[in-house]
N, CA and C of each residue as an Amber inpcrd file, in Angstrom:
protein
   510
   9.3980000 -19.9270000  -2.9150000   8.0720000 -19.0050000  -2.9180000
   8.0760000 -18.3560000  -4.2200000   7.0840000 -18.6230000  -5.2290000
   6.6660000 -18.0320000  -6.1880000   6.4690000 -16.1980000  -6.2280000
   6.1330000 -16.0650000  -5.1450000   5.8120000 -14.5260000  -4.7910000
   7.0280000 -13.5600000  -4.7990000   7.9390000 -14.3030000  -4.2250000
   9.2840000 -13.3070000  -3.8130000   9.8510000 -12.7300000  -5.2980000
  10.0650000 -13.8290000  -6.3760000  10.7320000 -13.6900000  -7.6580000
  10.0240000 -12.5480000  -8.2660000   8.8000000 -12.2990000  -8.3800000
   7.6910000 -11.0510000  -9.1210000   7.6030000 -10.2070000  -8.2700000
   7.8800000 -10.0280000  -6.6340000   7.7180000  -8.9090000  -6.0150000
   9.3090000  -8.2290000  -5.8310000  10.4280000  -9.1670000  -5.6870000
  11.7140000  -8.4610000  -5.7440000  11.9160000  -7.4850000  -6.7160000
  11.6780000  -8.3390000  -8.1710000  11.8710000  -7.6170000  -9.4920000
  11.2590000  -6.3650000  -9.6120000   9.7990000  -6.6450000  -9.3920000
   8.9240000  -5.4670000  -9.3690000   9.7850000  -4.3860000  -8.3450000
   9.5630000  -4.7690000  -7.0080000  10.4300000  -3.5400000  -6.3950000
  11.6940000  -2.7970000  -6.4680000  12.5420000  -3.9030000  -7.0310000
  13.8110000  -3.0420000  -7.5100000  13.9780000  -2.4280000  -8.6220000
  12.5680000  -2.6620000  -9.7200000  12.3090000  -1.6050000 -10.7170000
  11.6190000  -0.2080000  -9.8330000  10.8060000  -0.0480000  -9.1500000
  10.1340000   0.8850000  -8.3550000  11.2250000   1.8200000  -7.5150000
  12.0510000   1.4690000  -7.0200000  12.9940000   1.8860000  -6.1210000
  14.4230000   2.1360000  -6.9170000  14.4720000   1.7110000  -8.1520000
  15.8190000   2.0700000  -8.9830000  17.0180000   1.0380000  -8.5000000
  16.7030000   0.2150000  -7.8880000  18.1720000  -0.3290000  -7.5040000
  18.1940000  -1.6910000  -8.4460000  18.1960000  -1.4840000  -9.7760000
  18.9130000  -2.6870000 -10.5580000  20.0470000  -1.9210000 -10.9260000
  20.9780000  -3.1350000 -12.0100000  21.8350000  -3.0320000 -12.5180000
  23.2230000  -4.0780000 -11.8290000  24.5310000  -3.8080000 -11.9810000
  25.1440000  -4.6670000 -11.7540000  25.3360000  -4.6250000 -10.2960000
  25.3920000  -3.8540000  -9.3570000  25.6760000  -3.5030000  -8.2590000
  24.6460000  -2.7000000  -7.6320000  23.6970000  -3.3980000  -7.2430000
  22.3720000  -3.1810000  -6.3800000  22.6710000  -2.7350000  -4.7430000
  21.8310000  -1.6470000  -4.3860000  21.9640000  -1.5690000  -3.1550000
  21.7200000  -2.5480000  -2.1560000  20.3510000  -3.0790000  -2.3500000
  19.7890000  -3.8400000  -1.1970000  19.8500000  -5.1850000  -2.0790000
  20.1660000  -6.5120000  -1.1810000  20.0390000  -7.8470000  -1.5780000
  19.0050000  -8.3230000  -1.3620000  18.3580000  -9.4000000  -2.0930000
  17.2980000 -10.0210000  -2.1240000  16.5630000 -10.3600000  -0.9420000
  17.6730000 -10.6380000  -0.0730000  16.9940000 -11.0430000   1.8400000
  16.5480000  -9.7230000   2.2700000  17.0500000  -8.5650000   1.9550000
  16.6400000  -7.3470000   2.6450000  15.0540000  -6.9530000   1.9820000
  15.0900000  -6.8060000   0.3520000  14.0990000  -6.9640000  -0.1780000
  13.1590000  -7.6200000   0.2000000  12.9050000  -8.9990000   0.7470000
  12.0740000  -9.7150000   0.9520000  11.5210000  -9.4370000   2.1350000
  12.5920000  -8.9490000   3.2150000  12.0970000  -8.7720000   4.7400000
  11.2920000  -7.3020000   4.6150000  11.6940000  -6.5170000   3.6750000
  10.9550000  -5.3690000   3.5110000   9.5410000  -5.6300000   2.8720000
   9.5000000  -6.2990000   1.8230000   8.0670000  -6.5380000   1.4600000
   7.4370000  -7.3440000   2.4950000   7.6090000  -8.3760000   3.3370000
   6.9590000  -8.9300000   4.3390000   6.4320000  -8.0810000   5.0220000
   7.3930000  -7.1580000   5.7230000   6.8440000  -6.0130000   6.6070000
   5.7720000  -5.0330000   6.3730000   5.8930000  -4.8590000   4.9210000
   5.1930000  -4.1160000   4.0140000   3.8460000  -4.6990000   4.3290000
   3.7100000  -6.0330000   3.6330000   2.2910000  -6.9670000   3.4360000
   1.6660000  -6.8530000   5.0800000   2.3860000  -6.7830000   6.3490000
   1.8130000  -6.6840000   7.2920000   1.0770000  -5.3980000   7.4500000
   1.5480000  -4.3240000   6.9770000   0.7390000  -3.0490000   6.8720000
  -0.1970000  -3.1010000   6.2380000   0.1970000  -3.5100000   5.0750000
  -0.9790000  -3.5640000   3.9380000  -2.2430000  -4.4420000   4.6990000
  -2.2110000  -5.6470000   5.1590000  -3.4140000  -6.3590000   5.6300000
  -3.9100000  -5.6470000   6.8030000  -3.1190000  -4.6640000   7.5730000
  -3.8840000  -3.7860000   8.5380000  -4.7280000  -2.5620000   7.9270000
  -4.0580000  -2.2930000   6.8960000  -4.9580000  -1.0500000   5.9960000
  -6.1430000  -1.5960000   5.4480000  -6.2960000  -2.8440000   4.4350000
  -7.1510000  -3.0650000   3.7340000  -7.7020000  -4.6290000   4.1190000
  -9.0670000  -4.6530000   3.6040000  -9.2290000  -5.9690000   4.1570000
  -9.4440000  -6.9750000   2.5260000  -9.0000000  -7.8730000   2.5110000
  -8.8730000  -8.7520000   1.4580000 -10.0010000 -10.0530000   1.4830000
 -10.2100000 -10.6000000   0.4760000 -10.9060000 -11.8580000   0.4630000
 -10.4080000 -12.9070000   1.0650000  -8.8110000 -13.0760000   0.8210000
  -8.3360000 -14.0270000   1.2560000  -7.4680000 -13.2410000   2.5020000
  -7.5370000 -14.6300000   3.7340000  -6.8700000 -14.3580000   4.6170000
  -5.3370000 -14.5480000   4.8580000  -4.5410000 -13.8850000   4.8230000
  -2.8710000 -13.7360000   4.6120000  -2.3690000 -13.7510000   5.8400000
  -1.5340000 -15.0910000   6.1310000  -0.8800000 -15.2210000   7.4160000
   0.6050000 -14.6520000   6.8590000   0.9610000 -13.8110000   7.5940000
   2.3850000 -13.0760000   7.6660000   3.5740000 -13.2470000   8.6840000
   4.6070000 -14.1190000   8.3140000   5.2510000 -14.3560000   9.4820000
   6.7060000 -13.4800000   9.4610000   6.9330000 -12.6320000   9.9110000
   8.0940000 -11.6430000   9.7450000   9.4930000 -12.3590000  10.1300000
   9.1130000 -13.4760000  11.0970000  10.4060000 -14.2920000  11.2730000
  11.1350000 -15.0380000  10.4020000  10.0940000 -16.0590000   9.6330000
  10.8550000 -16.5240000   8.5160000  10.4210000 -15.7580000   7.2400000
  10.1360000 -14.4550000   7.0560000   9.6270000 -13.7270000   5.8580000
   8.8570000 -14.4640000   5.0460000   7.7950000 -15.3250000   5.6420000
   6.7810000 -15.8950000   4.6420000   5.4540000 -15.4270000   5.1320000
   5.0900000 -15.5190000   3.7370000   3.6090000 -15.1960000   3.4400000
   2.7110000 -16.6040000   2.9940000   1.4340000 -16.6220000   4.0250000
   0.9700000 -17.8900000   3.2800000  -0.5070000 -17.5830000   3.2760000
  -1.5220000 -17.8080000   2.3460000  -1.3220000 -18.6720000   0.8690000
  -0.5170000 -17.9420000   0.1570000   0.4490000 -18.5480000  -0.5220000
   0.9410000 -17.4160000  -1.6690000   0.1120000 -16.5670000  -2.1540000
   0.9520000 -15.0960000  -2.0490000   0.0070000 -14.1820000  -3.0170000
   0.3000000 -13.4540000  -4.2780000   0.8450000 -14.7410000  -4.7720000
   1.5310000 -14.0900000  -6.2750000  -0.2100000 -14.5550000  -7.3620000
  -0.8540000 -15.0530000  -6.7920000  -1.9510000 -15.2110000  -7.7170000
  -2.8340000 -14.0470000  -7.3510000  -3.0590000 -13.3060000  -6.4000000
  -3.7320000 -11.9880000  -6.0230000  -3.0830000 -10.7530000  -6.3870000
  -3.1960000 -10.2890000  -7.6900000  -2.2840000  -9.1490000  -8.1510000
  -2.9460000  -7.8820000  -7.3010000  -3.6170000  -8.0540000  -6.7590000
  -4.1800000  -6.4790000  -6.1190000  -3.1950000  -6.4170000  -4.8520000
  -3.5780000  -7.5080000  -3.9320000  -2.5690000  -7.6360000  -2.7370000
  -1.0990000  -7.4110000  -3.3690000  -0.4670000  -7.9520000  -4.3470000
   0.8250000  -8.3320000  -4.7870000   1.2350000  -6.4060000  -5.0260000
   0.4220000  -5.9370000  -5.8620000   0.4840000  -4.5920000  -6.1540000
   0.5740000  -3.5750000  -4.9610000  -0.4110000  -3.9840000  -3.9090000
  -0.3170000  -3.0270000  -2.5100000   1.0110000  -3.3040000  -2.0310000
   0.9270000  -4.7480000  -1.7890000   2.4810000  -4.8220000  -0.7060000
   4.1280000  -4.2270000  -1.5550000   4.1590000  -4.4880000  -2.7520000
   5.3160000  -3.9540000  -3.4400000   4.9470000  -2.2840000  -3.4750000
   4.1080000  -1.6970000  -3.3810000   4.0290000  -0.0040000  -3.8390000
   4.0700000   0.2230000  -2.4720000   3.7980000  -0.4340000  -0.9110000
   3.8660000   0.1390000   0.2190000   5.5190000  -0.2270000   0.6600000
   6.1830000  -1.4500000  -0.1540000   7.6220000  -1.6820000   0.5080000
   8.6410000  -0.5400000  -0.5160000   7.8410000   0.1440000  -1.8100000
   8.7120000   1.1650000  -2.1990000   8.7630000   2.1230000  -1.6900000
   7.4920000   2.4920000  -0.9520000   7.2430000   3.7640000  -0.1460000
   8.2190000   3.5600000   1.4930000   8.4330000   2.7690000   1.7180000
   9.0550000   2.5720000   3.0470000  10.4360000   2.5640000   2.6130000
  11.2640000   2.1000000   1.5340000  12.5350000   1.9730000   0.8090000
  12.7540000   3.4510000   0.6490000  11.6700000   4.4370000  -0.1810000
  11.9830000   5.5800000   0.0390000  12.1710000   6.4120000   1.0980000
  11.5120000   6.3690000   2.1130000  10.9770000   7.0270000   2.8800000
  12.7970000   6.8460000   3.7680000  13.1000000   5.2200000   3.9690000
  14.0580000   5.2550000   4.6730000  15.6900000   5.9020000   3.9230000
  15.5370000   5.9290000   2.7730000  16.3910000   6.7270000   2.1410000
  16.0660000   8.0190000   2.5060000  15.0790000   8.8200000   2.4010000
  15.1230000  10.1480000   2.6510000  15.5780000  10.4520000   4.2580000
  14.9500000   9.6510000   5.2110000  15.8470000   9.7640000   6.8170000
  17.3080000   9.6980000   6.6660000  17.7660000   8.8300000   5.6550000
  19.1120000   8.8720000   6.0390000  19.7300000  10.2570000   5.3170000
  18.9900000  10.6380000   4.2070000  19.4150000  12.0450000   3.6650000
  19.6340000  12.8960000   4.5660000  18.0510000  12.9030000   4.9820000
  18.0480000  14.2400000   6.1170000  19.0230000  14.0550000   7.2650000
  19.3310000  12.9810000   7.7630000  20.4710000  13.0630000   8.9490000
  21.5320000  13.4680000   8.3030000  22.0320000  13.2950000   7.1200000
  23.4040000  13.4600000   6.4230000  23.2300000  14.9710000   5.9430000
  22.1990000  15.7690000   6.0490000  21.9810000  17.1880000   5.7150000
  22.9200000  17.9620000   6.4700000  23.7450000  18.5860000   5.7500000
  24.7500000  19.5230000   6.4650000  25.8150000  19.3430000   6.7210000
  26.0020000  18.0450000   6.7710000  27.0430000  17.2700000   7.5680000
  28.3570000  17.5940000   6.4380000  29.4160000  18.1460000   7.2150000
  30.6530000  18.3900000   6.6440000  32.3180000  17.9750000   7.7320000
  32.7480000  17.1690000   6.7090000  34.2290000  16.6230000   7.7140000
  35.0030000  16.8340000   6.6070000  36.4050000  17.2670000   7.5720000
  37.7970000  17.7550000   6.8270000  38.7700000  16.9860000   7.1830000
  39.6200000  16.2290000   6.6990000  40.7970000  15.6390000   7.1960000
  41.8540000  15.8650000   6.4930000  42.6500000  16.8860000   6.5850000
  43.8260000  17.4690000   5.7450000  43.1110000  18.3310000   4.4260000
  43.6460000  17.3420000   3.5130000  42.9330000  18.1520000   1.9740000
  41.8120000  17.6060000   1.5110000  41.0900000  16.2550000   2.1900000
  40.1900000  15.8670000   2.0300000  38.9140000  16.3990000   2.5120000
  38.0890000  16.6500000   1.9830000  36.7840000  16.8850000   2.5330000
  35.5850000  16.3630000   1.8990000  34.3010000  16.1340000   2.9080000
  33.2410000  15.5570000   2.6260000  32.1390000  16.5340000   3.0410000
  31.5510000  16.9360000   1.7840000  30.2280000  18.2510000   2.4700000
  28.9530000  17.7530000   1.7830000  27.9830000  17.2950000   2.4790000
  26.5810000  17.0650000   2.0770000  25.6160000  18.1360000   2.3160000
  25.1940000  18.4780000   1.4000000  23.8360000  19.7330000   1.7730000
  22.7700000  19.5950000   0.6040000  21.5700000  19.8840000   1.0490000
  20.4990000  20.4970000   0.3350000  20.2090000  19.1650000  -0.7030000
  20.5100000  18.0100000  -0.7410000  20.2260000  16.9860000  -1.4410000
  18.0940000  15.9690000  -0.6970000  18.3570000  16.4710000   0.3460000
  17.2090000  15.6560000   1.0960000  16.0240000  16.2430000   0.6120000
  15.7380000  17.5170000   0.0460000  14.6160000  18.1800000  -0.3020000
  13.9430000  17.6290000  -1.7110000  14.7070000  16.8510000  -2.3520000
  14.1920000  16.1380000  -3.5010000  13.7290000  14.9230000  -3.1240000
  14.3290000  14.3050000  -2.3450000  13.7970000  12.7290000  -1.4740000
  12.7830000  13.3310000  -0.7090000  12.2110000  14.4270000  -0.0380000
  10.8750000  15.0790000   0.2940000   9.7270000  14.9930000  -0.8370000
  10.0850000  15.6510000  -1.7550000   9.1560000  15.8060000  -3.0750000
   8.9520000  14.1620000  -3.9080000  10.4330000  13.6270000  -3.6010000
   9.9000000  12.0070000  -3.9990000   8.6240000  11.4940000  -3.3540000
   8.8420000  11.5450000  -1.8000000   7.5660000  11.1280000  -1.0320000
   6.2380000  11.3400000  -1.0130000   6.3550000  13.0440000  -1.2760000
   5.1880000  13.4470000  -1.4450000   4.1370000  13.1330000  -2.9170000
   4.9850000  12.9260000  -4.1800000   4.4670000  12.4540000  -5.1850000
   5.0270000  11.2430000  -5.7660000   5.8490000  10.9160000  -5.0370000
   6.2940000   9.1190000  -5.4070000   5.3560000   7.6510000  -4.8250000
   5.9670000   6.8680000  -4.5550000   4.8410000   5.6710000  -4.0520000
   4.3900000   5.7430000  -2.9200000   4.5230000   6.8130000  -1.9700000
   3.9310000   6.6390000  -0.9350000   2.5410000   7.4470000  -1.0420000
   2.4880000   8.6230000  -1.8590000   1.1410000   8.9450000  -2.3550000
   0.5210000   8.0050000  -3.5300000   1.3470000   7.2770000  -4.0620000
   0.8740000   6.5400000  -4.9500000  -0.5040000   5.3170000  -4.2580000
   0.3140000   4.8280000  -3.3680000   0.2240000   3.7390000  -2.1740000
  -1.5290000   4.2690000  -1.6720000  -1.2180000   5.6470000  -1.3750000
  -2.2960000   6.1550000  -0.3920000  -3.5040000   6.0690000  -1.8570000
  -3.3020000   6.9420000  -2.4750000  -4.0260000   6.8310000  -3.9540000
  -4.8380000   5.6660000  -3.9100000  -3.9960000   4.3330000  -4.4290000
  -4.3730000   3.3520000  -4.7510000  -5.3850000   2.5380000  -3.6640000
  -5.3890000   2.8580000  -2.5370000  -5.8840000   2.5930000  -1.1140000
  -7.2910000   3.2450000  -1.2620000  -7.2890000   4.3670000  -1.3050000
  -8.4890000   4.9450000  -1.2700000  -9.4050000   4.6920000  -2.6170000
  -8.7120000   4.6020000  -3.8430000  -9.7280000   4.2760000  -5.0180000
 -10.2920000   2.8010000  -4.8390000  -9.2380000   1.6700000  -4.1490000
  -9.8810000   0.4530000  -3.9940000 -10.9340000   0.3160000  -2.9790000
 -10.6090000   0.9870000  -1.9140000 -11.6270000   1.3560000  -0.7400000
 -13.0390000   1.7440000  -1.4520000 -13.0220000   2.8350000  -2.1290000
 -14.2080000   3.5340000  -2.7790000 -14.9310000   2.8450000  -3.8380000
 -13.8810000   2.3470000  -4.4930000 -14.3450000   1.4840000  -5.9610000
 -14.9860000   0.2720000  -5.3840000 -14.5560000  -0.2880000  -4.4890000
 -15.2700000  -1.8610000  -4.0510000 -16.4140000  -1.9050000  -2.8630000
 -16.7200000  -0.5490000  -2.3690000 -17.6640000   0.1590000  -1.7600000
 -17.6870000  -0.4590000  -0.5510000 -16.1830000  -0.7180000  -0.3840000
 -16.4400000  -1.1240000   1.5190000 -16.5280000   0.1090000   2.2390000
 -16.1490000   1.0510000   1.9500000 -16.6650000   2.1670000   3.0180000
 -17.9060000   2.4150000   2.9670000 -18.5300000   2.9700000   1.8770000
 -19.8690000   2.7620000   1.3030000 -20.9280000   1.5960000   2.3340000
 -20.3720000   0.6060000   1.8960000 -21.3210000  -0.6330000   2.7870000
 -21.4220000  -0.1800000   4.4060000 -20.4560000   0.1890000   4.6370000
 -20.7680000   0.3180000   6.1600000 -21.5520000   1.6970000   6.5170000
 -21.7710000   2.3660000   5.6500000 -22.7460000   3.1280000   6.2030000
 -24.2330000   3.1280000   5.2060000 -24.3700000   2.5780000   4.4620000
 -25.3490000   2.3390000   3.6480000 -26.0890000   1.2620000   3.6530000
 -24.9430000  -0.1320000   4.4920000 -25.9550000  -1.2510000   4.7770000
 -26.8550000  -1.6690000   5.2040000 -27.7270000  -0.8100000   6.1330000
 -28.7580000  -1.0140000   6.7660000 -30.2970000  -0.7210000   5.5200000
 -29.8980000   0.0660000   4.5890000 -30.8000000   0.6320000   3.4330000
 -30.8190000   0.1170000   2.2840000 -29.4440000  -0.6580000   1.5370000
 -29.2870000  -1.3300000   0.5580000 -28.6400000  -2.6860000   0.5160000
 -28.5700000  -3.3440000  -0.5980000 -28.0490000  -4.4590000  -0.7730000
 -28.0400000  -5.0410000  -2.1290000 -27.6320000  -5.9630000  -2.4220000
 -27.3280000  -6.9580000  -3.2290000 -28.6360000  -7.1320000  -3.7900000
 -29.6300000  -7.7690000  -2.8130000 -30.8910000  -8.5040000  -3.1170000
 -31.9430000  -7.4180000  -3.0120000 -32.2030000  -6.0560000  -2.8920000
 -32.7240000  -5.3170000  -2.7990000 -33.9550000  -5.2610000  -3.9400000
 -34.8740000  -5.6050000  -3.7510000 -36.0440000  -5.2790000  -5.0730000
 -37.1190000  -4.6670000  -4.1840000 -37.3470000  -3.2810000  -4.8410000
 -38.8640000  -2.5840000  -4.2300000 -39.9690000  -3.0760000  -4.6310000
 -40.0840000  -3.7200000  -5.5240000 -41.2510000  -4.6570000  -5.7540000
 -41.6140000  -5.2640000  -4.6640000 -40.7730000  -6.1010000  -3.8790000
 -41.1480000  -6.9870000  -3.0150000 -41.8270000  -5.8690000  -1.4140000
 -41.6450000  -4.7060000  -1.3810000 -42.1050000  -4.0360000  -0.5060000
 -43.7380000  -4.2160000  -0.1320000 -44.0590000  -4.6610000   1.2380000
 -45.5270000  -4.4030000   1.1930000 -46.2340000  -3.1910000   0.8150000
 -47.0970000  -3.1530000   0.4010000 -47.8420000  -2.1920000   0.3030000
 -49.4520000  -1.8910000   0.4170000 -50.0550000  -1.1260000   0.5760000
 -51.5670000  -1.3980000   1.3010000 -51.8230000   0.2110000   0.9720000
 -53.2730000   0.1300000  -0.0730000 -53.5910000   1.6840000  -0.1810000
 -54.8010000   2.0350000   0.6510000 -54.5560000   3.1590000   1.7180000
 -55.4590000   3.7630000   2.5370000 -56.1220000   4.7550000   1.8740000
 -57.5450000   4.2020000   1.7070000 -58.7340000   4.9660000   1.3290000
 -58.9980000   6.3890000   1.6760000 -58.7410000   6.3740000   3.1840000
 -58.8050000   7.6680000   3.8260000 -58.0630000   8.6860000   3.4240000
 -56.7410000   8.5100000   3.4710000 -55.6670000   9.4990000   3.0560000
 -55.1610000   9.1600000   1.4180000 -55.7530000   8.4410000   0.9490000
 -55.6180000   8.2720000  -0.6510000 -53.8910000   8.1050000  -0.7170000
 -53.3610000   7.2180000   0.1250000 -51.9600000   6.9770000  -0.0040000
 -51.6140000   5.5370000   0.2500000 -50.5710000   5.4780000  -0.2660000
 -49.6930000   4.0780000  -0.0590000 -49.4240000   3.9190000   1.2430000
 -49.2870000   2.9730000   1.9330000 -48.7220000   2.8430000   3.1960000
 -47.2980000   1.4900000   2.9380000 -46.3700000   1.8880000   3.8430000
 -45.2220000   1.0060000   3.1200000 -44.8500000   0.1720000   4.4860000
């Protein structure tokens, strides 16, 4: 699959999972991308209808030529990865374990991940989604479609002049 090469590499950069010992393997990131694609498909209507299969981690047709869908999918996956990290950190917050002279103490680091969620990929995904919806007119068309259209020509309106009221009738 051509899309996996690009999407996995991009996702690794966004979640800072590069280097000699990455946290996630390629299969895990591919599963995360496919689940994210499912959510993106529910959030936004694209011109291409994508079929997403969670069990085979497949997307058809190949979305590698649709930069918009790929960007949304990768950003949503980065958001989910950061959210999962935040969840893990929040659960471990305040954990203290002692065994003889060895001690494990974790406290106070989940607040940084909370900031990352509010300013990082999740916020970026939401802003991208609103920009896409407003920018393409999808939301406006739902409101204004009975009144405007791409083929609207005001000269084609039938008019007649009423001599009694000295006004045009439309």
